[in-house]
C-alpha positions as CSV (number, residue, x, y, z in Angstrom):
1,M,-2.3,27.6,-3.1
2,I,1.2,28.9,-2.6
3,N,3.3,27.8,0.4
4,I,6.0,30.4,1.4
5,T,8.3,29.4,4.2
6,F,9.3,32.2,6.6
7,P,12.1,32.1,9.2
8,D,11.2,31.7,12.9
9,A,11.6,35.4,13.6
10,S,9.0,36.2,11.0
11,V,6.6,33.7,12.5
12,K,7.0,35.5,15.8
13,Q,6.2,38.8,14.0
14,Y,3.0,37.3,12.6
15,E,2.0,36.0,16.0
16,A,2.5,39.5,17.3
17,G,0.0,40.8,14.8
18,V,2.2,41.9,11.8
19,T,0.4,41.1,8.5
20,P,2.0,38.6,6.1
21,L,2.4,41.3,3.5
22,E,4.4,43.5,5.8
23,I,6.5,40.6,6.8
24,A,7.2,39.8,3.1
25,K,8.1,43.4,2.4
26,S,10.7,43.4,5.1
27,L,12.3,40.2,3.7
28,S,12.4,40.9,0.0
29,P,10.5,42.6,-2.8
30,Q,10.1,39.4,-4.6
31,L,8.6,37.7,-1.6
32,A,6.1,40.6,-1.4
33,R,5.2,40.1,-5.0
34,D,4.6,36.4,-4.4
35,V,2.3,37.2,-1.5
36,L,0.4,39.8,-3.6
37,A,0.0,37.3,-6.3
38,A,-1.5,34.6,-4.0
39,S,-5.2,33.8,-4.4
40,V,-7.8,31.4,-3.2
41,N,-10.4,30.1,-5.6
42,D,-9.1,32.7,-8.2
43,Q,-10.1,35.5,-5.9
44,E,-7.5,38.0,-4.6
45,W,-6.7,37.3,-0.9
46,D,-7.4,40.0,1.6
47,L,-4.0,40.3,3.0
48,T,-5.0,42.2,6.1
49,R,-7.2,39.5,7.6
50,P,-5.8,36.8,9.9
51,I,-4.4,33.6,8.3
52,G,-6.8,30.8,8.5
53,E,-6.7,27.2,7.3
54,D,-7.9,28.2,3.9
55,A,-5.4,31.0,3.4
56,S,-3.0,31.1,0.5
57,I,0.1,31.6,2.6
58,K,1.3,29.1,5.2
59,L,4.0,30.1,7.7
60,F,6.2,27.2,8.7
61,K,8.7,27.0,11.6
62,W,11.9,25.0,11.7
63,D,10.2,22.3,13.7
64,D,7.5,21.8,11.1
65,P,8.3,19.1,8.5
66,E,7.4,21.5,5.7
67,G,9.8,24.1,7.2
68,K,12.7,21.7,7.3
69,H,11.9,20.5,3.8
70,A,12.1,24.1,2.4
71,F,15.2,24.9,4.4
72,W,17.0,21.8,3.1
73,H,15.7,22.3,-0.4
74,S,17.2,25.8,-0.4
75,S,20.4,24.3,1.1
76,A,20.7,21.9,-1.9
77,H,20.7,25.0,-4.2
78,L,23.4,26.5,-1.9
79,L,25.5,23.3,-2.3
80,A,25.1,23.5,-6.1
81,E,26.1,27.1,-6.1
82,A,29.2,26.3,-4.1
83,L,30.1,23.4,-6.4
84,Q,29.6,25.6,-9.4
85,E,32.2,28.1,-8.0
86,L,34.7,25.5,-6.9
87,F,34.4,23.1,-9.9
88,P,33.6,25.2,-13.0
89,G,31.8,23.3,-15.7
90,V,30.1,20.7,-13.5
91,K,26.6,19.7,-14.7
92,F,23.6,19.4,-12.4
93,G,20.9,16.7,-12.2
94,I,18.4,17.0,-9.4
95,G,18.9,18.3,-5.8
96,P,16.0,17.4,-3.4
97,A,15.5,17.6,0.3
98,V,15.4,14.3,2.0
99,E,14.5,13.2,5.5
100,N,17.8,14.1,7.1
101,G,19.2,16.9,4.9
102,F,19.6,17.0,1.1
103,Y,21.7,15.8,-1.8
104,Y,22.6,17.0,-5.3
105,D,23.4,14.7,-8.2
106,I,26.2,16.2,-10.4
107,D,28.2,15.2,-13.4
108,P,31.8,16.2,-12.4
109,N,32.6,16.7,-16.1
110,G,36.2,16.0,-15.7
111,H,36.7,17.1,-12.1
112,S,37.6,14.6,-9.3
113,I,35.5,15.3,-6.2
114,T,36.5,13.4,-3.1
115,A,36.0,13.5,0.7
116,S,39.1,15.7,1.0
117,D,37.1,18.4,-0.8
118,F,34.4,18.5,1.9
119,P,36.0,21.3,4.1
120,A,36.4,23.5,1.1
121,I,32.8,22.9,0.0
122,E,31.5,23.7,3.5
123,A,33.5,26.8,3.7
124,K,32.3,28.1,0.3
125,M,28.7,27.3,1.3
126,L,29.0,29.4,4.5
127,E,30.7,32.2,2.5
128,L,27.8,32.3,0.0
129,A,25.2,32.0,2.9
130,R,26.7,35.1,4.6
131,R,26.1,37.1,1.5
132,D,22.4,36.7,2.4
133,E,21.3,36.5,-1.3
134,Q,17.5,36.7,-1.9
135,I,16.0,33.5,-3.5
136,V,14.0,34.9,-6.4
137,R,11.3,32.9,-8.1
138,K,10.5,33.4,-11.8
139,D,7.9,32.0,-14.1
140,I,9.5,31.1,-17.4
141,S,8.3,29.7,-20.7
142,K,9.4,26.2,-21.9
143,A,11.2,27.7,-24.9
144,D,13.1,30.3,-22.7
145,A,14.0,27.6,-20.2
146,L,15.4,25.3,-22.8
147,K,17.5,28.1,-24.3
148,F,18.7,29.3,-20.9
149,F,19.9,25.9,-19.7
150,G,20.9,24.8,-23.2
151,D,23.3,27.8,-23.5
152,K,24.8,26.6,-20.2
153,N,25.2,23.0,-21.6
154,E,22.9,21.7,-18.8
155,E,21.8,18.6,-20.7
156,Y,20.2,17.0,-17.6
157,K,18.1,20.1,-16.9
158,C,17.1,20.3,-20.6
159,E,15.9,16.7,-20.5
160,L,13.7,17.5,-17.5
161,I,12.3,20.7,-19.1
162,S,11.4,18.7,-22.3
163,E,9.0,16.7,-20.2
164,L,7.3,19.6,-18.4
165,E,4.1,21.4,-19.5
166,D,4.6,25.0,-20.8
167,G,3.1,27.6,-18.4
168,H,4.0,25.6,-15.3
169,I,7.9,26.1,-15.3
170,T,9.7,28.2,-12.7
171,T,13.3,28.9,-11.8
172,Y,14.8,30.1,-8.6
173,T,17.9,32.4,-8.5
174,Q,20.2,33.2,-5.7
175,G,23.4,35.2,-6.5
176,N,25.0,33.7,-9.6
177,F,23.2,30.4,-9.4
178,T,19.8,29.7,-11.2
179,D,18.1,26.3,-11.0
180,L,15.0,24.8,-12.5
181,C,12.7,24.2,-9.5
182,R,9.1,24.2,-8.3
183,G,10.0,25.4,-4.7
184,P,9.1,26.3,-2.1
185,H,12.2,28.0,-0.6
186,I,13.2,30.1,2.3
187,P,13.3,33.9,1.4
188,S,17.2,34.2,1.5
189,T,20.3,32.2,2.1
190,G,21.3,34.2,5.2
191,V,19.3,32.0,7.6
192,I,21.6,29.1,6.8
193,K,24.2,29.3,9.6
194,A,25.8,25.8,9.7
195,C,26.5,23.1,7.1
196,K,28.1,19.8,6.8
197,V,28.9,17.7,3.7
198,M,28.2,14.2,4.8
199,S,29.1,11.7,2.0
200,L,29.5,10.9,-1.6
201,A,27.7,8.2,-3.5
202,G,27.2,7.0,-7.1
203,A,23.8,7.5,-8.7
204,Y,22.7,6.6,-12.2
205,W,20.8,9.5,-13.9
206,R,17.1,8.9,-13.3
207,G,17.9,5.5,-11.6
208,D,18.6,3.9,-15.0
209,E,21.8,1.8,-14.9
210,K,22.2,2.3,-18.6
211,R,22.5,6.1,-18.2
212,N,25.4,8.1,-17.0
213,Q,26.6,7.6,-13.4
214,L,26.6,10.8,-11.5
215,V,28.1,11.8,-8.1
216,R,25.5,12.3,-5.4
217,V,26.7,14.7,-2.7
218,Y,24.9,14.5,0.6
219,G,24.7,17.4,3.0
220,V,22.8,18.8,6.0
221,T,22.4,22.3,7.2
222,F,20.9,24.1,10.3
223,P,19.9,27.6,11.3
224,K,22.2,27.4,14.4
225,K,25.7,26.0,14.8
226,K,24.6,24.3,18.1
227,M,22.0,22.3,16.2
228,L,24.6,21.0,13.8
229,D,26.8,19.9,16.8
230,E,23.9,18.1,18.4
231,Y,23.1,16.4,15.2
232,L,26.6,15.1,14.7
233,Q,26.7,13.9,18.2
234,L,23.4,12.0,17.5
235,L,25.1,10.4,14.4
236,E,27.9,9.2,16.6
237,E,25.4,7.6,18.9
238,A,23.6,6.1,15.9
239,K,26.9,4.4,14.8
240,K,27.1,2.7,18.1
241,R,23.6,1.5,17.7
242,D,24.0,0.4,14.0
243,H,22.0,-2.9,13.8
244,R,24.7,-4.4,11.5
245,K,27.3,-3.9,14.2
246,L,25.1,-5.1,17.0
247,G,23.8,-8.0,15.0
248,K,27.3,-9.3,14.6
249,E,28.3,-8.7,18.2
250,M,25.2,-10.4,19.5
251,E,25.4,-13.3,16.9
252,L,22.0,-12.7,15.5
253,F,22.4,-12.7,11.7
254,A,25.0,-12.8,9.0
255,F,25.3,-12.3,5.2
256,S,27.2,-14.4,2.8
257,T,28.3,-13.5,-0.8
258,N,28.0,-17.2,-1.6
259,V,24.3,-17.1,-0.6
260,G,23.6,-13.7,-2.3
261,A,23.4,-10.1,-1.6
262,G,20.5,-8.9,0.6
263,L,19.6,-12.5,1.7
264,P,20.1,-12.6,5.5
265,L,21.1,-15.8,7.4
266,W,19.4,-15.9,10.8
267,L,21.9,-17.5,13.4
268,P,20.5,-19.5,16.3
269,K,20.1,-16.5,18.6
270,G,18.5,-14.4,15.9
271,A,16.2,-17.3,15.0
272,A,15.2,-17.5,18.6
273,L,14.5,-13.7,18.7
274,R,12.3,-14.0,15.5
275,D,10.5,-16.9,17.0
276,R,9.7,-14.9,20.2
277,L,8.3,-12.1,18.1
278,E,6.2,-14.5,16.0
279,Q,4.8,-16.2,19.1
280,F,4.1,-12.8,20.6
281,L,2.0,-11.8,17.6
282,R,0.4,-15.2,17.1
283,K,-1.0,-15.0,20.6
284,I,-2.4,-11.6,19.9
285,Q,-3.9,-12.7,16.6
286,K,-5.5,-15.8,18.2
287,K,-7.3,-13.5,20.6
288,Y,-8.6,-11.4,17.6
289,G,-9.8,-14.5,15.6
290,Y,-7.1,-14.8,13.0
291,L,-6.5,-18.1,11.1
292,Q,-3.0,-19.1,10.3
293,V,-2.2,-20.1,6.7
294,I,0.9,-21.0,4.7
295,T,1.5,-20.2,1.0
296,P,4.3,-21.2,-1.4
297,H,7.4,-19.1,-2.0
298,I,6.7,-19.0,-5.7
299,G,3.6,-18.4,-7.8
300,N,2.4,-18.5,-11.4
301,K,3.2,-15.2,-13.2
302,L,-0.5,-14.9,-14.2
303,L,-1.4,-14.7,-10.5
304,Y,0.6,-11.4,-10.2
305,V,-0.7,-10.2,-13.6
306,T,-4.2,-10.6,-12.3
307,S,-3.4,-8.7,-9.0
308,G,-1.7,-5.9,-10.9
309,H,1.6,-6.4,-9.0
310,Y,3.5,-7.5,-12.2
311,A,2.4,-4.4,-14.1
312,K,3.4,-2.1,-11.2
313,Y,6.4,-3.8,-9.7
314,G,7.6,-6.3,-12.4
315,K,10.9,-4.5,-12.8
316,D,11.5,-4.6,-9.1
317,S,10.8,-8.4,-8.9
318,F,13.0,-11.3,-9.7
319,Q,12.4,-12.3,-13.3
320,P,10.1,-15.2,-14.1
321,I,11.3,-18.8,-13.9
322,H,10.5,-20.7,-17.1
323,T,9.3,-24.3,-17.1
324,P,10.2,-25.7,-20.5
325,Q,8.0,-28.8,-20.1
326,E,4.8,-27.1,-19.2
327,G,5.6,-23.8,-21.0
328,E,4.6,-21.8,-17.8
329,E,6.3,-19.0,-16.0
330,Y,6.7,-18.8,-12.2
331,M,7.9,-15.9,-10.0
332,L,9.4,-15.7,-6.6
333,K,6.6,-14.3,-4.5
334,P,6.7,-10.5,-4.3
335,M,3.5,-10.3,-2.3
336,N,1.3,-12.5,-0.1
337,C,-2.0,-11.0,-0.9
338,P,-2.8,-12.7,-4.2
339,H,-2.2,-16.1,-2.6
340,H,-4.6,-15.2,0.2
341,C,-7.2,-14.1,-2.4
342,E,-7.0,-17.6,-3.9
343,I,-7.5,-19.1,-0.4
344,F,-10.7,-17.1,-0.1
345,K,-11.8,-18.4,-3.5
346,S,-10.9,-22.0,-2.6
347,S,-14.5,-22.7,-1.3
348,P,-17.9,-21.0,-1.4
349,R,-18.2,-18.2,1.2
350,S,-21.2,-17.1,3.2
351,Y,-21.7,-13.8,5.0
352,R,-21.7,-15.9,8.2
353,E,-17.9,-16.5,7.7
354,L,-17.1,-12.8,7.6
355,P,-14.9,-11.3,8.6
356,L,-12.5,-14.0,7.5
357,R,-9.0,-13.1,8.9
358,L,-6.1,-14.9,7.3
359,A,-2.6,-14.5,8.7
360,E,0.8,-15.6,7.5
361,F,4.4,-15.0,8.3
362,G,5.1,-15.1,4.6
363,T,8.5,-14.6,3.0
364,V,8.6,-12.5,-0.2
365,Y,11.3,-11.5,-2.6
366,R,12.0,-8.1,-4.3
367,Y,15.0,-7.4,-6.6
368,E,16.4,-4.3,-4.8
369,Q,19.3,-2.6,-6.5
370,T,22.7,-3.6,-5.0
371,G,23.4,0.0,-4.0
372,E,20.2,0.2,-2.1
373,L,20.7,-2.9,0.1
374,H,21.4,-2.0,3.7
375,G,21.7,-4.6,6.5
376,L,18.2,-5.8,7.5
377,T,16.4,-2.6,6.6
378,R,16.7,-3.1,2.8
379,V,17.0,-6.8,1.7
380,R,15.9,-9.0,-1.2
381,G,14.1,-11.6,0.9
382,F,12.1,-10.7,3.9
383,T,9.2,-12.1,6.0
384,Q,6.1,-10.0,6.5
385,D,3.8,-10.4,9.4
386,D,1.0,-10.4,6.9
387,A,-2.7,-10.7,7.3
388,H,-5.7,-10.1,5.1
389,I,-9.2,-9.5,6.4
390,F,-12.1,-10.3,4.0
391,C,-15.2,-8.4,5.3
392,A,-18.5,-7.0,4.3
393,P,-18.5,-3.2,3.5
394,E,-20.4,-2.4,6.8
395,Q,-17.7,-4.3,8.8
396,I,-14.7,-2.2,7.5
397,K,-14.5,0.4,10.2
398,D,-14.9,-2.0,13.1
399,E,-12.2,-4.3,11.7
400,F,-9.9,-1.3,11.0
401,L,-10.3,-0.2,14.6
402,K,-9.4,-3.7,15.9
403,V,-6.2,-3.7,13.8
404,M,-5.3,-0.3,15.3
405,D,-5.7,-1.8,18.8
406,I,-3.3,-4.5,17.9
407,I,-0.7,-2.0,16.6
408,F,-1.1,0.1,19.7
409,Y,-0.6,-3.0,21.9
410,I,2.6,-4.0,20.1
411,F,4.1,-0.6,20.2
412,K,3.4,-0.2,23.9
413,A,4.9,-3.7,24.7
414,L,8.1,-2.8,22.8
415,D,8.3,0.8,24.2
416,F,7.6,2.5,20.8
417,N,5.3,5.0,22.5
418,N,6.5,7.9,20.4
419,F,4.8,7.4,17.1
420,E,3.0,9.4,14.4
421,A,0.3,8.3,12.0
422,Q,-0.1,9.2,8.4
423,I,-3.1,8.7,6.2
424,S,-1.7,7.9,2.7
425,L,-4.1,8.9,0.1
426,R,-4.3,8.7,-3.7
427,D,-3.1,11.7,-5.7
428,P,-6.2,12.9,-7.6
429,K,-3.9,14.6,-10.2
430,N,-2.1,11.4,-11.0
431,K,-4.7,8.7,-11.1
432,E,-2.9,6.5,-13.7
433,K,-0.6,5.3,-10.9
434,Y,-3.6,3.5,-9.3
435,I,-6.1,0.9,-10.0
436,G,-9.8,0.9,-9.2
437,S,-12.8,3.2,-9.5
438,D,-13.2,6.7,-8.0
439,E,-16.1,5.5,-6.0
440,N,-14.1,2.6,-4.4
441,W,-11.3,4.9,-3.5
442,H,-13.6,7.4,-1.9
443,L,-15.2,4.7,0.2
444,A,-11.8,3.3,1.3
445,E,-10.4,6.7,2.1
446,T,-13.5,7.7,4.1
447,A,-13.3,4.5,6.2
448,I,-9.8,5.2,7.3
449,I,-10.4,8.8,8.1
450,E,-13.5,8.0,10.2
451,A,-11.6,5.2,12.0
452,C,-8.9,7.6,13.0
453,E,-11.4,10.2,14.1
454,E,-13.2,7.6,16.3
455,K,-9.9,6.6,18.0
456,G,-9.0,10.3,18.5
457,L,-5.8,9.6,16.5
458,K,-4.2,12.7,15.0
459,A,-3.0,11.6,11.6
460,R,-1.3,13.6,8.9
461,K,-2.8,13.3,5.4
462,E,-0.5,12.8,2.5
463,L,-1.5,12.8,-1.1
464,G,0.2,10.4,-3.5
465,E,1.5,8.0,-0.7
466,A,-1.3,5.4,-1.1
467,A,-0.5,1.8,-2.3
468,F,-1.5,1.3,-6.0
469,Y,-4.6,-0.6,-5.0
470,G,-5.8,1.4,-2.0
471,P,-5.2,4.0,0.7
472,K,-3.5,3.2,4.0
473,L,-2.7,4.2,7.5
474,D,1.0,4.2,8.1
475,F,2.7,4.3,11.5
476,M,6.1,6.1,12.0
477,V,7.9,5.5,15.2
478,K,10.6,7.6,16.8
479,D,13.4,5.6,18.2
480,A,15.4,6.4,21.4
481,I,17.6,8.9,19.5
482,G,14.8,10.6,17.6
483,R,14.9,9.0,14.2
484,R,11.7,8.2,12.4
485,W,11.0,4.7,11.0
486,Q,7.9,3.5,9.2
487,L,6.7,0.2,10.7
488,G,3.0,-0.8,11.0
489,T,0.6,-0.3,8.1
490,I,-3.1,-1.0,7.5
491,Q,-4.6,-0.7,4.0
492,V,-8.3,-0.8,2.8
493,D,-8.7,-2.4,-0.7
494,Y,-11.8,-2.6,-2.8
495,N,-9.8,-3.4,-5.9
496,L,-8.1,-6.8,-5.5
497,P,-11.5,-8.5,-4.6
498,E,-12.7,-7.1,-7.9
499,R,-9.7,-8.3,-9.9
500,F,-10.0,-11.8,-8.4
501,Q,-13.7,-11.8,-8.6
502,L,-14.1,-12.7,-4.9
503,E,-17.7,-13.3,-3.8
504,Y,-19.7,-14.3,-0.8
505,T,-23.4,-15.1,-0.4
506,G,-25.2,-12.5,1.6
507,A,-28.2,-12.8,3.9
508,D,-30.4,-12.0,0.9
509,N,-29.0,-15.1,-0.9
510,Q,-27.4,-12.9,-3.5
511,K,-23.7,-12.7,-4.4
512,H,-21.7,-9.8,-2.9
513,R,-18.1,-8.5,-3.2
514,P,-16.0,-8.5,0.0
515,V,-13.6,-5.7,1.0
516,M,-10.1,-6.6,1.8
517,I,-7.9,-5.1,4.6
518,H,-4.2,-5.6,4.4
519,R,-2.4,-5.4,7.7
520,A,1.2,-5.8,8.9
521,P,1.9,-4.4,12.4
522,F,5.7,-5.2,12.2
523,G,6.0,-4.5,8.5
524,S,8.6,-7.1,8.0
525,L,10.5,-9.1,10.7
526,E,13.8,-8.0,9.2
527,R,13.2,-4.3,9.3
528,F,11.5,-4.5,12.6
529,V,14.4,-6.4,14.2
530,A,16.8,-3.8,12.8
531,V,14.8,-0.9,14.2
532,L,14.3,-2.6,17.5
533,L,18.1,-3.3,17.7
534,E,18.9,0.4,17.2
535,H,16.1,1.6,19.4
536,T,17.2,-0.5,22.4
537,A,20.9,-0.5,21.5
538,G,20.6,-4.3,21.6
539,K,19.2,-4.4,25.2
540,F,16.0,-6.1,24.4
541,P,13.1,-6.3,26.9
542,L,13.7,-9.4,29.1
543,W,10.7,-11.2,27.8
544,L,11.9,-11.0,24.3
545,S,15.7,-11.5,24.8
546,P,16.7,-14.7,23.0
547,E,19.1,-15.4,25.9
548,Q,18.0,-14.2,29.4
549,A,21.0,-15.4,31.3
550,I,24.4,-17.0,30.8
551,I,26.2,-19.0,33.4
552,L,29.9,-18.3,33.9
553,P,31.9,-21.0,35.8
554,I,35.1,-19.4,37.2
555,S,37.0,-22.5,36.1
556,E,36.4,-25.9,34.5
557,K,36.1,-27.5,37.9
558,F,32.6,-25.9,38.2
559,N,31.3,-26.8,34.7
560,D,29.2,-29.7,36.1
561,Y,27.5,-27.4,38.6
562,A,27.0,-24.8,35.8
563,R,25.1,-27.5,33.9
564,E,23.0,-28.3,36.9
565,V,22.1,-24.7,37.3
566,Q,21.2,-24.6,33.6
567,R,18.9,-27.6,33.9
568,Q,17.1,-26.1,36.8
569,L,16.6,-22.7,35.2
570,E,15.4,-24.3,31.9
571,E,12.8,-26.3,33.8
572,A,11.6,-22.9,35.1
573,D,11.4,-21.6,31.5
574,V,14.4,-19.3,31.8
575,R,16.4,-19.1,28.5
576,V,19.9,-19.8,29.6
577,S,23.3,-21.1,28.4
578,V,26.7,-21.9,29.8
579,D,30.0,-20.2,28.8
580,D,32.5,-22.9,29.6
581,R,35.3,-21.5,27.5
582,N,38.8,-21.9,29.0
583,E,39.0,-18.1,29.6
584,K,39.4,-16.0,32.7
585,I,36.2,-14.9,34.4
586,G,37.0,-11.2,33.6
587,R,37.2,-12.0,29.9
588,K,33.9,-13.9,30.0
589,I,32.2,-11.0,31.7
590,R,33.5,-8.5,29.2
591,D,32.5,-10.7,26.2
592,N,28.9,-11.2,27.5
593,E,28.5,-7.6,28.3
594,L,29.2,-7.0,24.6
595,R,26.6,-9.6,23.7
596,R,24.0,-7.7,25.8
597,V,23.0,-10.8,27.8
598,P,20.7,-9.4,30.5
599,Y,22.1,-11.5,33.4
600,M,25.3,-13.2,34.0
601,L,25.4,-15.9,36.7
602,V,28.9,-16.5,38.1
603,V,29.4,-19.8,39.8
604,G,32.4,-21.1,41.8
605,E,33.1,-23.1,45.0
606,K,30.9,-21.0,47.3
607,E,27.9,-21.0,45.0
608,A,28.2,-24.7,44.3
609,E,28.3,-25.5,48.1
610,N,25.2,-23.3,48.8
611,G,23.1,-24.1,45.7
612,E,23.4,-20.4,44.7
613,V,24.4,-18.1,41.8
614,S,26.2,-14.8,41.9
615,V,24.1,-12.4,39.8
616,R,25.4,-9.7,37.5
617,K,23.0,-7.5,35.6
618,Q,24.0,-6.2,32.2
619,G,25.2,-2.6,32.5
620,E,24.7,-2.5,36.2
621,G,27.2,-5.0,37.7
622,D,27.1,-7.2,40.8
623,K,23.6,-7.8,42.4
624,G,24.7,-10.3,45.0
625,T,24.0,-14.0,45.4
626,M,20.7,-15.8,45.5
627,K,19.3,-19.3,45.4
628,I,18.7,-20.8,41.9
629,A,14.9,-21.0,42.4
630,T,14.8,-17.4,43.7
631,F,16.5,-16.1,40.6
632,A,14.1,-18.1,38.4
633,D,11.2,-16.6,40.3
634,E,12.6,-13.1,39.9
635,I,13.0,-13.6,36.1
636,A,9.3,-14.8,35.9
637,R,8.2,-11.8,37.8
638,L,10.1,-9.3,35.6
639,V,8.8,-11.0,32.5
640,A,5.2,-10.8,33.7
641,E,5.6,-7.1,34.5
642,L,7.3,-6.1,31.3
643,K,5.3,-8.0,28.7
């Protein structure tokens, strides 16, 4: 199967009836040769027949993820070509497409590349793009590839080639630049009309801190200048919504170098927000029959050896804690699931107890590299809304469907209505990454696919994205400014029950092996709060807001009345506080607007005499005066409607 990405104009030609071969010929001789070489099941493809799902050539538009990937992959080569011309002698590592653009890792080899060079790099990229060079694919032997890149002193490319299998090596050439690459690419550079170098970062070669540190150059390109302008405007909006900025303004969380990098401190308002989310999910879980459990923050290393987590993720975990007296090794908990397996094993189980649904807001710890830490989205200690369902094989699909219902309910309640689903499957060509038998993997993958079909959920299938112990269904949500985030996940696992030798007694009085479903609708509370902050720009739904109203006395003379208003509202279950600082009322209003408090209640002489509050709504201003009880009733009504 060969995927060749055509520009939008070519797709329109195809839709008008022009054959792929004719389209390819009009674009480049090399592309025409690629099309002619394409085959299905080792049979030459009839190029005159319409393209079907089984065809060798796929046409992708810009809006297709595959189309963007090929466009940005080709743009990474364009960036490298520009760097080669501007900084002769630089050496190249890898240059992949990423979710929002691309990057290239380079060894400056004596050159100093800074942000001041960005305009020159962008200008050179556009100059090269305007030459409209064909991007030519070539099969090359391993020996020839080593000689070609060796003669150019491209040591990083030679290292990559040494690990490749002869007969499966290709290069792509555009103008004076040739790169080791598997593709796919756009036919020529001319469709790249706008570019922007975004940033520089340090990156160790192949992620190994003992190897050379390279310079990672990030960029983004588009087929239209207008699209770049819109993207940059979107980035400005994203800066305003940055959860690190909002979290500080709203007094939700903090970090301390004394505590440690990547270990968030939840401040009172942030803790209240977390508690609201936990209570929200606990209420749903109770309805679906989950049982709450608590497990320790550490566990014996042998527990994670048994589960397979130590073999797969040992390098990404905090290293073992040694106990000299007992001669044992303990680890900070990287996963909750092995602990839940031990809870299942803690007593004999009968089929009558199944499905057994164990839930925990369990804090886990991963040793993320310092350079990868980012606010709440990438931390070293985080709390998962974890649950594990132990069920009989015949119960899998029904339980999977129920978990999907929970996730759909949560997304709707929090206005994450724009989401995509991905079925993450095992890569059959790279089975050593996974544990378990082929039979169990087939059963697990089939269960997920059938559940999605029954729900009518359109889910994209992705090979190689499964967890090491089982396939999963991942949910990616789009936030208010169009960015994609992975949140909820559901995973089917036949393998951990085998590794822990879990059993239950069936109706036939024989021992049977349960199946395990891993489930986390939020993913982690830290990441979920970060995404929710940026999605809402800090303006949480009223039912979730840690502080629904704040009372602003216009002078200290009315502090006592403000306290009385607070007492009455708290009795009506309104979350409220008093801002009794010795500041002017205008300053108090501005500060609390910044903190995104939904309602501000101004009180002075008139309000105190009449038992009223003057109501201001966040972002909307004055809403008039009303009785304290009337305001409390209004909050209760709005919460009931929104939740």
